[in-house]
N, C-alpha and C positions, 0 to 999 in steps of 0.2 A: 411424602414431602422431601425435596432435596435438602440435604444437610448444608449448613453454611459453614464456610472455612472461617474458623475463629481461633485466634491464637493467644489472645490475653482478655481476661474477664476480671472486673472489679465488681464485688457485692459490698454495698453500703448499709450498715445497720449500727447506728450509734446511740440506740436506746438502752434499755435495761438488760440485765444478765439473761432474764427469761426470754426477751424479743430475740437477743443473739442466738440463744439455743433453738428456738423456733425457726431461725433462718438456716439451720444447718441442712435441711432437706434440700435447699437449692445447691449446696456444694455436692451433695451426693448425686443429684440429677444432672448438673453441669459437667461433672467428672464423668457420668455415664455417657452422656452425649458427646462430649468434646474431650476424650482421654488424654489427648496430646496439649490441650490449652493450659496455660498457667492461670491459675485463679487465685486472686488476692481478695483479702476482706478488710474493710474500713470499720473499726469499731471505736468505741469511747474508752478512754484512758481508765485503766482500773480493771477492765474486763479481759484484756488480752490473754491472760493465763487460761482463760476457758478454752481456748483453740489451740493450746500449746500441743506441738506434735502432730497436729491434724495431717494425716498422710496426703490428703487431697488439695492442701493449701500450699501455694507457692510463698505467700508472705501475709503477714498480718500488719496492717498500717493502723497506727494509734493516733485518735484525734483527742487532743486536749480540749475539751468544752469549758473547763473551769478557770483557766488561765489565758488571758489575752485571745479570746475566742475568735475575734474577726482577724487577727493577724494570722492565727492558725488556719483558718479557712482559706486565706490568701495563700499561705504556704502550701497548703494541701492541693489546691487548685493547680498551682504551679508544678508540683511533683507528679499530679495525676496526669496532666497534659503531656508531660515529658515520657510518660509510660506507654502512651499511644494505644490505649485500650480499644479493643474491638467492640466490647460491650461493657456498659456501666449499668448495674442494677440497683436502684434505690428502693430499700423496702420502707423508708421513713415518709412522713407526710408533712415534714416541716421545712421551713424556708432555708435552713442552713444547709442541709444535705441536697436540697433541690438546687440551690446555687452552685454546690460543687458538681452536680450531675450536668448542670446545663452548661457549665463552662469547661467540661471534662475533655472535650474534643473527641469523645469517642464516636465511633461510627453508628453505634446503636445505644440510645439511652432509653432505659425502661423504668418505669415508676408508676405510682398511683395518682389518679386524677385529683385528689385532695391536695397534693402538693402544690404551693402557690407557683411553682415554676415548671408545672407539668406541661405547659403550653410549648416548652422547648424540648420535651421529650420525643423520641421517635414513636413511642407507643406508650399511652397512659391507661391504666386499668382501674376500673371501678373497685373501691374497697368498701364493701358493705358489712356493717355490724348491726345486728338487731337482737332484741330480746327475744324475739320470735324465731325458734329454731329452723323454720320453714323459710325465713328470709336471710338467713345467715350461713356461714360455713366456718370450719376450724381455721385458724390462723395460718396454719400449715398450707392449707389449699389456697387461701387467698395470696400468700406469698408466691406459691409455685405458679399461680395464674400469671405472675408477671413474665415468666419465661416460656410461656405456651407460644409466644411470637417466634422464639427461636429453636424451639424443642417440639413437644406436643402437649396435648391436655391431659396426660396421665400424672395425677397428683399423688400416686401411691408411693411415696418416698419417705424414709424414716427420719425422725429427729434422732440425731446420733453425736455422741461425744466419744473422744479417743484417749481415755487415760493411758499413762505410760505403765511399763513395768515396775518403775519405781513407786508410782502412785498405788498400785496393788500391793506391792512388798510392804510398803509402810503401813498399809490398813490391815495387813494380815494379823496384827497384834490384837485387833479388836474383833475378830472373827473366831475366837476358841469356843464360843457358845452362841446359842440363839439370841437374837436382839431385834428390838423395834428401834426406829428413828422418830423422832418429833423435830419438825422444824416449826417453832411456834409462832414466829412473827411474820410481818409483811411490811413493805414500805408505807402502806395505807392502813390506818386504824381500823377502818370499817371492812376491810379484807382479812382481818386477823381474828382467828378464834380466841376469845378472851381469855386471859391467864387464869381467871378463877375457874373457867370451864376445863382448861387443861388440868389443874389442881384436882377438881372433882374427878377427872377421868383417871389420873394416876392413883388417886386413893382407892380406886376400886380394880386396879391392875394388880396381878400376883406380884408380891414383893421380890420375888426371886428372879423376876423377869429383867433382863438387862434392857435398858433404854439409854440410847445417845441423843442428845440434844444437839441440832445442828444450826449453823447460822454465822453471821459475821460477829466480829468483836462488839459491835454495837447492840447485838441480841444477847450477850453474855449475861447481863444483869437480870433480864427477864427470865431467862432460861433458870438462872440460879434461885431466883424468887419462886418460881414454880416447883423446882425440885425440893428447896428446903420446906416450902409451905405444904407440900403433899407428904412429905416423910418417906417418899420413895428412896430407899437406900442404894438401890442399884441403878440408879439414874446417874449418868456421867455427862457432864457439860463440856461439849467440845466446840461451842460457839467460838469463833475467831481463831481456833487452832488448826483448821484444815483448810486447804485450798478448795477451789470448785471442784476440780476433778477428783480430789481425795474424797471430798462428800459424796460425789457421784458413785465412786466405787463402794463406799460404805452402803450406800441406799441399795446398790444392785443386789446384794446378798442378805438384805434385812428379811426378818420374817414378815414385816410390814413397815411401811413408811407413812407417817401422818403429816400432812402438809396442808397449807392454805392455798389459796389461789394466787400464788407467787412463784418465784424461780425454782425453788426445789421441787415443785410439781412437774416442771419441764426437764429437771435432772432425771427424774424418776421415768418420764416417758424416753429420754434419751438412752437410758440403761435398761429399758423394758423391766423395771423394778416394780414390785407390788405396791400399790399406792391407795391411800384413803384420803380424799381431797375435800377439805372443809370450804364450801362456798357460802360466804356470809352475805355482804350487800351486793355482790355481783352474781352473775348466773352463768352456768355452762354454755348457754346459746350464744354468748358473745364469742365464742370460738376459742377459748383458752384451756379447755378441759383436759384431762389426762388421756394419754394415748397407749398406756401399757396394757398387756393383755389381762393382767389382774389389776383393774381399777375400779373403784367405787366413789361416787360423788355423794357427799352428805351435806344435806341442807335441811331448812326448817320444814316442817310437815305442812304447817298452815300457810295459806296465801296471805301475804303482807302487802297492801296496797302500795307502799312506797318502795318495795323492792322489785327490780334494781333501783337503786338511787343514783347511780353513775357507773361509767365504765371503769373507772380507776378506783373508785372509793373515796373517802373523805378522811380528814384527821379526827373527826368525831361524827357520831350519828346525827345527822340533820334533824331527826325528830326526837332525839334525846331518850330513845327507849332501847334501841339497839336489838330489837326482838329478833331480827334475822340470825343473830348469832346466839343470843342468850337462850332462845327458846328451842335450840338444837338439843336433842335428848342424847345424853351420854351413852346410853345402851347401844346407839348405833355404832359408836366407836368400839366398845367392848366386843361387838360381834366380829370386828375385823382384827382383833388380836389373835 
């Protein structure tokens, strides 16, 4: 296939931290195919530090969705039109980014059919998620399918983050001994291994084992409760104290990383770190499973008719029993220590 002449590219992904991480293979592939092109990335305010210092990005553009959203959409459209992008790639399926893409004035507009504005895209691709593995694919493959139109159909490109030398230097103080990490929370309650289960796990882990708890400042209280209740004296609460990239650095050299179906899982993939991923109400078939060489998914043994109850989870168990999490055996986690 004859290569297109492309000078400027914009990738749009303004969803969560994990979604932005899973968009990084597009940067890798586009840089491979169009090494002289300038690649920009549009993401949500508060996540921009995740792509700090990325060697293949020209610029990160920030979209403030929480303040004067529609004014900011209009401002972004004006800014994007001035850039005269050859290609705009929209990974989201919602109206706001569809509007930005449709009015971007890009020569080629790529996105998913589910976007309400996909009628205005040059090429719209089907985005299929299913609980049946035979009918679904990993989100990385789904994302990369958007650029098949301008590259090829090879989806073997890595999820990758690029921490700085300063990130590695700062984290070296925590690496003087073997350690585990636990990222105990999630944005959704039913995607989160319960605190009482983490407590039961820690009570059976060697007391001499160092354990670092990772997360945002909003997760600090939960982590502290788990540590205090378990009595595990070598557990250290780092929630809210590290940047995204610092957390990724710490995960890279951990003996094991215990995570939920959430952003830290994808940090582990990006650093090829050993990972044990807890899947409660969601299932790996949705396409958000770990990609590390040493990766194990832990879920309930018995079939539960209500699982999965949704793609993203819920604030509480719809059936009020939460068996998909509470029935997971702690022995499975202990084997991964």
